[in-house]
mmJSON file of the N, C-alpha and C atoms, coordinates in Angstrom:
{"data_MODEL":{"atom_site":{
"group_PDB":["ATOM","ATOM","ATOM","ATOM","ATOM","ATOM","ATOM","ATOM","ATOM","ATOM","ATOM","ATOM","ATOM","ATOM","ATOM","ATOM","ATOM","ATOM","ATOM","ATOM","ATOM","ATOM","ATOM","ATOM","ATOM","ATOM","ATOM","ATOM","ATOM","ATOM","ATOM","ATOM","ATOM","ATOM","ATOM","ATOM","ATOM","ATOM","ATOM","ATOM","ATOM","ATOM","ATOM","ATOM","ATOM","ATOM","ATOM","ATOM","ATOM","ATOM","ATOM","ATOM","ATOM","ATOM","ATOM","ATOM","ATOM","ATOM","ATOM","ATOM","ATOM","ATOM","ATOM","ATOM","ATOM","ATOM","ATOM","ATOM","ATOM","ATOM","ATOM","ATOM","ATOM","ATOM","ATOM","ATOM","ATOM","ATOM","ATOM","ATOM","ATOM","ATOM","ATOM","ATOM","ATOM","ATOM","ATOM","ATOM","ATOM","ATOM","ATOM","ATOM","ATOM","ATOM","ATOM","ATOM","ATOM","ATOM","ATOM","ATOM","ATOM","ATOM","ATOM","ATOM","ATOM","ATOM","ATOM","ATOM","ATOM","ATOM","ATOM","ATOM","ATOM","ATOM","ATOM","ATOM","ATOM","ATOM","ATOM","ATOM","ATOM","ATOM","ATOM","ATOM","ATOM","ATOM","ATOM","ATOM","ATOM","ATOM","ATOM","ATOM","ATOM","ATOM","ATOM","ATOM","ATOM","ATOM","ATOM","ATOM","ATOM","ATOM","ATOM","ATOM","ATOM","ATOM","ATOM","ATOM","ATOM","ATOM","ATOM","ATOM","ATOM","ATOM","ATOM","ATOM","ATOM","ATOM","ATOM","ATOM","ATOM","ATOM","ATOM","ATOM","ATOM","ATOM","ATOM","ATOM","ATOM","ATOM","ATOM","ATOM","ATOM","ATOM","ATOM","ATOM","ATOM","ATOM","ATOM","ATOM","ATOM","ATOM","ATOM"],
"id":[1,2,3,4,5,6,7,8,9,10,11,12,13,14,15,16,17,18,19,20,21,22,23,24,25,26,27,28,29,30,31,32,33,34,35,36,37,38,39,40,41,42,43,44,45,46,47,48,49,50,51,52,53,54,55,56,57,58,59,60,61,62,63,64,65,66,67,68,69,70,71,72,73,74,75,76,77,78,79,80,81,82,83,84,85,86,87,88,89,90,91,92,93,94,95,96,97,98,99,100,101,102,103,104,105,106,107,108,109,110,111,112,113,114,115,116,117,118,119,120,121,122,123,124,125,126,127,128,129,130,131,132,133,134,135,136,137,138,139,140,141,142,143,144,145,146,147,148,149,150,151,152,153,154,155,156,157,158,159,160,161,162,163,164,165,166,167,168,169,170,171,172,173,174,175,176,177,178,179,180,181,182,183],
"type_symbol":["N","C","C","N","C","C","N","C","C","N","C","C","N","C","C","N","C","C","N","C","C","N","C","C","N","C","C","N","C","C","N","C","C","N","C","C","N","C","C","N","C","C","N","C","C","N","C","C","N","C","C","N","C","C","N","C","C","N","C","C","N","C","C","N","C","C","N","C","C","N","C","C","N","C","C","N","C","C","N","C","C","N","C","C","N","C","C","N","C","C","N","C","C","N","C","C","N","C","C","N","C","C","N","C","C","N","C","C","N","C","C","N","C","C","N","C","C","N","C","C","N","C","C","N","C","C","N","C","C","N","C","C","N","C","C","N","C","C","N","C","C","N","C","C","N","C","C","N","C","C","N","C","C","N","C","C","N","C","C","N","C","C","N","C","C","N","C","C","N","C","C","N","C","C","N","C","C","N","C","C","N","C","C"],
"label_atom_id":["N","CA","C","N","CA","C","N","CA","C","N","CA","C","N","CA","C","N","CA","C","N","CA","C","N","CA","C","N","CA","C","N","CA","C","N","CA","C","N","CA","C","N","CA","C","N","CA","C","N","CA","C","N","CA","C","N","CA","C","N","CA","C","N","CA","C","N","CA","C","N","CA","C","N","CA","C","N","CA","C","N","CA","C","N","CA","C","N","CA","C","N","CA","C","N","CA","C","N","CA","C","N","CA","C","N","CA","C","N","CA","C","N","CA","C","N","CA","C","N","CA","C","N","CA","C","N","CA","C","N","CA","C","N","CA","C","N","CA","C","N","CA","C","N","CA","C","N","CA","C","N","CA","C","N","CA","C","N","CA","C","N","CA","C","N","CA","C","N","CA","C","N","CA","C","N","CA","C","N","CA","C","N","CA","C","N","CA","C","N","CA","C","N","CA","C","N","CA","C","N","CA","C","N","CA","C","N","CA","C","N","CA","C"],
"label_alt_id":[null,null,null,null,null,null,null,null,null,null,null,null,null,null,null,null,null,null,null,null,null,null,null,null,null,null,null,null,null,null,null,null,null,null,null,null,null,null,null,null,null,null,null,null,null,null,null,null,null,null,null,null,null,null,null,null,null,null,null,null,null,null,null,null,null,null,null,null,null,null,null,null,null,null,null,null,null,null,null,null,null,null,null,null,null,null,null,null,null,null,null,null,null,null,null,null,null,null,null,null,null,null,null,null,null,null,null,null,null,null,null,null,null,null,null,null,null,null,null,null,null,null,null,null,null,null,null,null,null,null,null,null,null,null,null,null,null,null,null,null,null,null,null,null,null,null,null,null,null,null,null,null,null,null,null,null,null,null,null,null,null,null,null,null,null,null,null,null,null,null,null,null,null,null,null,null,null,null,null,null,null,null,null],
"label_comp_id":["MET","MET","MET","LEU","LEU","LEU","ASN","ASN","ASN","LYS","LYS","LYS","VAL","VAL","VAL","LYS","LYS","LYS","GLU","GLU","GLU","PHE","PHE","PHE","PHE","PHE","PHE","ARG","ARG","ARG","GLU","GLU","GLU","VAL","VAL","VAL","GLN","GLN","GLN","VAL","VAL","VAL","GLU","GLU","GLU","THR","THR","THR","LYS","LYS","LYS","LYS","LYS","LYS","VAL","VAL","VAL","VAL","VAL","VAL","PHE","PHE","PHE","PRO","PRO","PRO","SER","SER","SER","LYS","LYS","LYS","ASP","ASP","ASP","GLU","GLU","GLU","LEU","LEU","LEU","ILE","ILE","ILE","GLY","GLY","GLY","SER","SER","SER","THR","THR","THR","TRP","TRP","TRP","VAL","VAL","VAL","VAL","VAL","VAL","ILE","ILE","ILE","ILE","ILE","ILE","THR","THR","THR","VAL","VAL","VAL","ILE","ILE","ILE","ILE","ILE","ILE","ILE","ILE","ILE","SER","SER","SER","LEU","LEU","LEU","PHE","PHE","PHE","LEU","LEU","LEU","GLY","GLY","GLY","VAL","VAL","VAL","ILE","ILE","ILE","ASP","ASP","ASP","LEU","LEU","LEU","GLY","GLY","GLY","LEU","LEU","LEU","SER","SER","SER","LYS","LYS","LYS","LEU","LEU","LEU","VAL","VAL","VAL","GLY","GLY","GLY","ILE","ILE","ILE","ALA","ALA","ALA","LEU","LEU","LEU","ARG","ARG","ARG"],
"label_asym_id":["A","A","A","A","A","A","A","A","A","A","A","A","A","A","A","A","A","A","A","A","A","A","A","A","A","A","A","A","A","A","A","A","A","A","A","A","A","A","A","A","A","A","A","A","A","A","A","A","A","A","A","A","A","A","A","A","A","A","A","A","A","A","A","A","A","A","A","A","A","A","A","A","A","A","A","A","A","A","A","A","A","A","A","A","A","A","A","A","A","A","A","A","A","A","A","A","A","A","A","A","A","A","A","A","A","A","A","A","A","A","A","A","A","A","A","A","A","A","A","A","A","A","A","A","A","A","A","A","A","A","A","A","A","A","A","A","A","A","A","A","A","A","A","A","A","A","A","A","A","A","A","A","A","A","A","A","A","A","A","A","A","A","A","A","A","A","A","A","A","A","A","A","A","A","A","A","A","A","A","A","A","A","A"],
"label_entity_id":["1","1","1","1","1","1","1","1","1","1","1","1","1","1","1","1","1","1","1","1","1","1","1","1","1","1","1","1","1","1","1","1","1","1","1","1","1","1","1","1","1","1","1","1","1","1","1","1","1","1","1","1","1","1","1","1","1","1","1","1","1","1","1","1","1","1","1","1","1","1","1","1","1","1","1","1","1","1","1","1","1","1","1","1","1","1","1","1","1","1","1","1","1","1","1","1","1","1","1","1","1","1","1","1","1","1","1","1","1","1","1","1","1","1","1","1","1","1","1","1","1","1","1","1","1","1","1","1","1","1","1","1","1","1","1","1","1","1","1","1","1","1","1","1","1","1","1","1","1","1","1","1","1","1","1","1","1","1","1","1","1","1","1","1","1","1","1","1","1","1","1","1","1","1","1","1","1","1","1","1","1","1","1"],
"label_seq_id":[1,1,1,2,2,2,3,3,3,4,4,4,5,5,5,6,6,6,7,7,7,8,8,8,9,9,9,10,10,10,11,11,11,12,12,12,13,13,13,14,14,14,15,15,15,16,16,16,17,17,17,18,18,18,19,19,19,20,20,20,21,21,21,22,22,22,23,23,23,24,24,24,25,25,25,26,26,26,27,27,27,28,28,28,29,29,29,30,30,30,31,31,31,32,32,32,33,33,33,34,34,34,35,35,35,36,36,36,37,37,37,38,38,38,39,39,39,40,40,40,41,41,41,42,42,42,43,43,43,44,44,44,45,45,45,46,46,46,47,47,47,48,48,48,49,49,49,50,50,50,51,51,51,52,52,52,53,53,53,54,54,54,55,55,55,56,56,56,57,57,57,58,58,58,59,59,59,60,60,60,61,61,61],
"pdbx_PDB_ins_code":[null,null,null,null,null,null,null,null,null,null,null,null,null,null,null,null,null,null,null,null,null,null,null,null,null,null,null,null,null,null,null,null,null,null,null,null,null,null,null,null,null,null,null,null,null,null,null,null,null,null,null,null,null,null,null,null,null,null,null,null,null,null,null,null,null,null,null,null,null,null,null,null,null,null,null,null,null,null,null,null,null,null,null,null,null,null,null,null,null,null,null,null,null,null,null,null,null,null,null,null,null,null,null,null,null,null,null,null,null,null,null,null,null,null,null,null,null,null,null,null,null,null,null,null,null,null,null,null,null,null,null,null,null,null,null,null,null,null,null,null,null,null,null,null,null,null,null,null,null,null,null,null,null,null,null,null,null,null,null,null,null,null,null,null,null,null,null,null,null,null,null,null,null,null,null,null,null,null,null,null,null,null,null],
"Cartn_x":[84.425,85.795,86.103,85.719,85.988,85.224,84.014,83.228,83.891,84.509,85.205,86.398,87.101,88.26,87.805,86.728,86.197,85.748,85.071,84.614,85.803,86.844,88.049,88.627,88.746,89.324,88.4,87.102,86.165,86.373,86.526,86.752,88.095,89.087,90.403,90.274,89.53,89.337,88.622,87.615,86.885,87.811,88.595,89.504,90.617,91.078,92.135,91.66,90.383,89.843,89.827,89.869,89.861,91.25,92.28,93.658,93.981,94.617,95.083,96.592,97.052,98.471,99.128,100.398,101.068,101.406,101.507,101.907,103.404,103.861,105.282,106.158,105.752,106.54,106.575,105.446,105.411,106.297,106.27,107.08,108.569,108.955,110.362,110.794,109.932,110.256,110.426,109.532,109.624,110.88,111.229,112.432,113.671,113.734,114.881,114.953,113.809,113.795,114.369,113.974,114.476,115.977,116.44,117.868,118.693,118.269,119.014,119.001,117.855,117.769,118.702,118.749,119.637,121.094,121.465,122.85,123.209,122.322,122.599,122.736,121.822,121.879,123.123,123.479,124.667,125.935,126.009,127.169,127.229,126.08,126.024,126.479,125.95,126.335,127.795,128.311,129.716,130.622,130.262,131.055,130.999,129.818,129.672,130.507,130.447,131.202,132.702,133.155,134.578,135.021,134.203,134.536,134.573,133.59,133.562,134.713,135.068,136.168,137.487,137.677,138.887,138.879,137.708,137.594,137.918,137.434,137.714,139.195,139.764,141.19,142.049,141.66,142.406,142.229,141.039,140.755,141.498,141.752,142.425,143.939,144.501,145.96,146.512],
"Cartn_y":[77.445,77.755,77.118,75.857,75.156,75.803,76.29,76.96,78.263,78.982,80.217,79.927,78.842,78.467,78.081,77.308,76.921,78.146,79.052,80.275,81.109,81.177,81.907,81.343,80.009,79.401,79.538,79.564,79.825,81.24,82.191,83.575,83.734,83.016,83.051,82.523,81.451,80.866,81.85,82.54,83.525,84.664,85.162,86.273,85.852,84.603,84.112,84.06,83.79,83.755,85.141,86.203,87.568,88.05,87.323,87.74,87.553,88.567,88.474,88.29,87.106,86.812,87.321,87.774,88.301,87.183,87.571,86.599,86.32,85.327,84.971,86.136,86.818,87.944,89.1,89.385,90.445,90.093,88.838,88.391,88.5,88.1,88.191,89.655,90.509,91.938,92.561,92.233,92.772,92.268,91.026,90.459,91.205,91.509,92.253,93.655,94.288,95.619,95.549,94.54,94.38,94.121,93.234,92.897,94.124,94.872,96.058,97.128,97.304,98.284,97.928,96.659,96.212,96.449,96.168,96.378,97.863,98.718,100.157,100.69,100.301,100.785,100.259,98.992,98.449,99.144,99.471,100.211,101.604,102.268,103.6,103.563,102.619,102.525,102.118,101.298,100.928,102.119,102.967,104.172,105.123,105.3,106.165,105.62,104.307,103.685,103.861,103.644,103.808,105.253,106.192,107.603,107.996,107.54,107.885,107.226,106.001,105.344,106.055,106.505,107.272,108.62,109.246,110.518,110.366,109.314,109.055,108.729,107.972,107.667,108.905,109.833,111.088,111.913,111.924,112.711,112.181,110.88,110.283,110.355,110.798,110.892,112.047],
"Cartn_z":[119.319,118.914,117.56,117.381,116.125,114.974,115.261,114.219,113.765,114.688,114.333,113.437,113.725,112.913,111.504,111.413,110.102,109.316,109.98,109.325,108.842,109.65,109.257,107.964,107.888,106.688,105.484,105.683,104.584,104.052,104.945,104.53,103.823,104.3,103.64,102.223,102.037,100.711,99.78,100.286,99.482,99.073,100.012,99.713,98.758,98.877,97.997,96.551,96.338,94.974,94.338,95.148,94.633,94.224,94.626,94.363,92.885,92.303,90.919,90.963,90.615,90.647,89.368,89.46,88.267,87.286,86.015,84.998,85.14,84.418,84.485,84.023,82.949,82.443,83.442,84.08,85.091,86.278,86.671,87.797,87.486,86.295,85.886,85.808,85.254,85.169,86.541,87.451,88.813,89.516,89.27,89.878,89.401,88.108,87.584,88.186,88.367,88.983,90.387,91.148,92.516,92.512,91.647,91.593,91.234,90.219,89.791,90.882,91.539,92.626,93.768,94.132,95.212,94.84,93.598,93.16,93.217,92.721,92.719,94.145,95.02,96.402,97.115,96.864,97.525,97.029,95.749,95.239,95.847,95.919,96.518,97.97,98.744,100.151,100.309,99.395,99.43,99.213,98.254,97.978,99.175,99.748,100.926,102.086,102.3,103.385,103.172,101.957,101.649,101.886,101.416,101.606,103.073,103.848,105.27,106.028,105.655,106.35,106.061,104.84,104.519,105.253,105.338,106.028,107.513,108.128,109.543,109.716,108.756,108.826,108.771,107.908,107.818,109.108,109.641,110.859,112.054,112.104,113.264,113.195,112.096,111.965,112.704],
"occupancy":[1.0,1.0,1.0,1.0,1.0,1.0,1.0,1.0,1.0,1.0,1.0,1.0,1.0,1.0,1.0,1.0,1.0,1.0,1.0,1.0,1.0,1.0,1.0,1.0,1.0,1.0,1.0,1.0,1.0,1.0,1.0,1.0,1.0,1.0,1.0,1.0,1.0,1.0,1.0,1.0,1.0,1.0,1.0,1.0,1.0,1.0,1.0,1.0,1.0,1.0,1.0,1.0,1.0,1.0,1.0,1.0,1.0,1.0,1.0,1.0,1.0,1.0,1.0,1.0,1.0,1.0,1.0,1.0,1.0,1.0,1.0,1.0,1.0,1.0,1.0,1.0,1.0,1.0,1.0,1.0,1.0,1.0,1.0,1.0,1.0,1.0,1.0,1.0,1.0,1.0,1.0,1.0,1.0,1.0,1.0,1.0,1.0,1.0,1.0,1.0,1.0,1.0,1.0,1.0,1.0,1.0,1.0,1.0,1.0,1.0,1.0,1.0,1.0,1.0,1.0,1.0,1.0,1.0,1.0,1.0,1.0,1.0,1.0,1.0,1.0,1.0,1.0,1.0,1.0,1.0,1.0,1.0,1.0,1.0,1.0,1.0,1.0,1.0,1.0,1.0,1.0,1.0,1.0,1.0,1.0,1.0,1.0,1.0,1.0,1.0,1.0,1.0,1.0,1.0,1.0,1.0,1.0,1.0,1.0,1.0,1.0,1.0,1.0,1.0,1.0,1.0,1.0,1.0,1.0,1.0,1.0,1.0,1.0,1.0,1.0,1.0,1.0,1.0,1.0,1.0,1.0,1.0,1.0],
"B_iso_or_equiv":[0.0,0.0,0.0,0.0,0.0,0.0,0.0,0.0,0.0,0.0,0.0,0.0,0.0,0.0,0.0,0.0,0.0,0.0,0.0,0.0,0.0,0.0,0.0,0.0,0.0,0.0,0.0,0.0,0.0,0.0,0.0,0.0,0.0,0.0,0.0,0.0,0.0,0.0,0.0,0.0,0.0,0.0,0.0,0.0,0.0,0.0,0.0,0.0,0.0,0.0,0.0,0.0,0.0,0.0,0.0,0.0,0.0,0.0,0.0,0.0,0.0,0.0,0.0,0.0,0.0,0.0,0.0,0.0,0.0,0.0,0.0,0.0,0.0,0.0,0.0,0.0,0.0,0.0,0.0,0.0,0.0,0.0,0.0,0.0,0.0,0.0,0.0,0.0,0.0,0.0,0.0,0.0,0.0,0.0,0.0,0.0,0.0,0.0,0.0,0.0,0.0,0.0,0.0,0.0,0.0,0.0,0.0,0.0,0.0,0.0,0.0,0.0,0.0,0.0,0.0,0.0,0.0,0.0,0.0,0.0,0.0,0.0,0.0,0.0,0.0,0.0,0.0,0.0,0.0,0.0,0.0,0.0,0.0,0.0,0.0,0.0,0.0,0.0,0.0,0.0,0.0,0.0,0.0,0.0,0.0,0.0,0.0,0.0,0.0,0.0,0.0,0.0,0.0,0.0,0.0,0.0,0.0,0.0,0.0,0.0,0.0,0.0,0.0,0.0,0.0,0.0,0.0,0.0,0.0,0.0,0.0,0.0,0.0,0.0,0.0,0.0,0.0,0.0,0.0,0.0,0.0,0.0,0.0],
"pdbx_formal_charge":[null,null,null,null,null,null,null,null,null,null,null,null,null,null,null,null,null,null,null,null,null,null,null,null,null,null,null,null,null,null,null,null,null,null,null,null,null,null,null,null,null,null,null,null,null,null,null,null,null,null,null,null,null,null,null,null,null,null,null,null,null,null,null,null,null,null,null,null,null,null,null,null,null,null,null,null,null,null,null,null,null,null,null,null,null,null,null,null,null,null,null,null,null,null,null,null,null,null,null,null,null,null,null,null,null,null,null,null,null,null,null,null,null,null,null,null,null,null,null,null,null,null,null,null,null,null,null,null,null,null,null,null,null,null,null,null,null,null,null,null,null,null,null,null,null,null,null,null,null,null,null,null,null,null,null,null,null,null,null,null,null,null,null,null,null,null,null,null,null,null,null,null,null,null,null,null,null,null,null,null,null,null,null],
"auth_seq_id":[1,1,1,2,2,2,3,3,3,4,4,4,5,5,5,6,6,6,7,7,7,8,8,8,9,9,9,10,10,10,11,11,11,12,12,12,13,13,13,14,14,14,15,15,15,16,16,16,17,17,17,18,18,18,19,19,19,20,20,20,21,21,21,22,22,22,23,23,23,24,24,24,25,25,25,26,26,26,27,27,27,28,28,28,29,29,29,30,30,30,31,31,31,32,32,32,33,33,33,34,34,34,35,35,35,36,36,36,37,37,37,38,38,38,39,39,39,40,40,40,41,41,41,42,42,42,43,43,43,44,44,44,45,45,45,46,46,46,47,47,47,48,48,48,49,49,49,50,50,50,51,51,51,52,52,52,53,53,53,54,54,54,55,55,55,56,56,56,57,57,57,58,58,58,59,59,59,60,60,60,61,61,61],
"auth_comp_id":["MET","MET","MET","LEU","LEU","LEU","ASN","ASN","ASN","LYS","LYS","LYS","VAL","VAL","VAL","LYS","LYS","LYS","GLU","GLU","GLU","PHE","PHE","PHE","PHE","PHE","PHE","ARG","ARG","ARG","GLU","GLU","GLU","VAL","VAL","VAL","GLN","GLN","GLN","VAL","VAL","VAL","GLU","GLU","GLU","THR","THR","THR","LYS","LYS","LYS","LYS","LYS","LYS","VAL","VAL","VAL","VAL","VAL","VAL","PHE","PHE","PHE","PRO","PRO","PRO","SER","SER","SER","LYS","LYS","LYS","ASP","ASP","ASP","GLU","GLU","GLU","LEU","LEU","LEU","ILE","ILE","ILE","GLY","GLY","GLY","SER","SER","SER","THR","THR","THR","TRP","TRP","TRP","VAL","VAL","VAL","VAL","VAL","VAL","ILE","ILE","ILE","ILE","ILE","ILE","THR","THR","THR","VAL","VAL","VAL","ILE","ILE","ILE","ILE","ILE","ILE","ILE","ILE","ILE","SER","SER","SER","LEU","LEU","LEU","PHE","PHE","PHE","LEU","LEU","LEU","GLY","GLY","GLY","VAL","VAL","VAL","ILE","ILE","ILE","ASP","ASP","ASP","LEU","LEU","LEU","GLY","GLY","GLY","LEU","LEU","LEU","SER","SER","SER","LYS","LYS","LYS","LEU","LEU","LEU","VAL","VAL","VAL","GLY","GLY","GLY","ILE","ILE","ILE","ALA","ALA","ALA","LEU","LEU","LEU","ARG","ARG","ARG"],
"auth_asym_id":["A","A","A","A","A","A","A","A","A","A","A","A","A","A","A","A","A","A","A","A","A","A","A","A","A","A","A","A","A","A","A","A","A","A","A","A","A","A","A","A","A","A","A","A","A","A","A","A","A","A","A","A","A","A","A","A","A","A","A","A","A","A","A","A","A","A","A","A","A","A","A","A","A","A","A","A","A","A","A","A","A","A","A","A","A","A","A","A","A","A","A","A","A","A","A","A","A","A","A","A","A","A","A","A","A","A","A","A","A","A","A","A","A","A","A","A","A","A","A","A","A","A","A","A","A","A","A","A","A","A","A","A","A","A","A","A","A","A","A","A","A","A","A","A","A","A","A","A","A","A","A","A","A","A","A","A","A","A","A","A","A","A","A","A","A","A","A","A","A","A","A","A","A","A","A","A","A","A","A","A","A","A","A"],
"auth_atom_id":["N","CA","C","N","CA","C","N","CA","C","N","CA","C","N","CA","C","N","CA","C","N","CA","C","N","CA","C","N","CA","C","N","CA","C","N","CA","C","N","CA","C","N","CA","C","N","CA","C","N","CA","C","N","CA","C","N","CA","C","N","CA","C","N","CA","C","N","CA","C","N","CA","C","N","CA","C","N","CA","C","N","CA","C","N","CA","C","N","CA","C","N","CA","C","N","CA","C","N","CA","C","N","CA","C","N","CA","C","N","CA","C","N","CA","C","N","CA","C","N","CA","C","N","CA","C","N","CA","C","N","CA","C","N","CA","C","N","CA","C","N","CA","C","N","CA","C","N","CA","C","N","CA","C","N","CA","C","N","CA","C","N","CA","C","N","CA","C","N","CA","C","N","CA","C","N","CA","C","N","CA","C","N","CA","C","N","CA","C","N","CA","C","N","CA","C","N","CA","C","N","CA","C","N","CA","C","N","CA","C","N","CA","C"],
"pdbx_PDB_model_num":[1,1,1,1,1,1,1,1,1,1,1,1,1,1,1,1,1,1,1,1,1,1,1,1,1,1,1,1,1,1,1,1,1,1,1,1,1,1,1,1,1,1,1,1,1,1,1,1,1,1,1,1,1,1,1,1,1,1,1,1,1,1,1,1,1,1,1,1,1,1,1,1,1,1,1,1,1,1,1,1,1,1,1,1,1,1,1,1,1,1,1,1,1,1,1,1,1,1,1,1,1,1,1,1,1,1,1,1,1,1,1,1,1,1,1,1,1,1,1,1,1,1,1,1,1,1,1,1,1,1,1,1,1,1,1,1,1,1,1,1,1,1,1,1,1,1,1,1,1,1,1,1,1,1,1,1,1,1,1,1,1,1,1,1,1,1,1,1,1,1,1,1,1,1,1,1,1,1,1,1,1,1,1]
}}}
């Protein structure tokens, strides 16, 4: 059992060396894309929610 655990961590170490991490500029650019996407989607869903709530309010009168 202990040998399997050691082998697992050796394989993890080998695979980790193959990973290409993004540069600082790429990371910052990706972060901005995520932030802007979240803002756009939240505004869209907010407008939809507001419209549907008004529509339901009118329907219930």
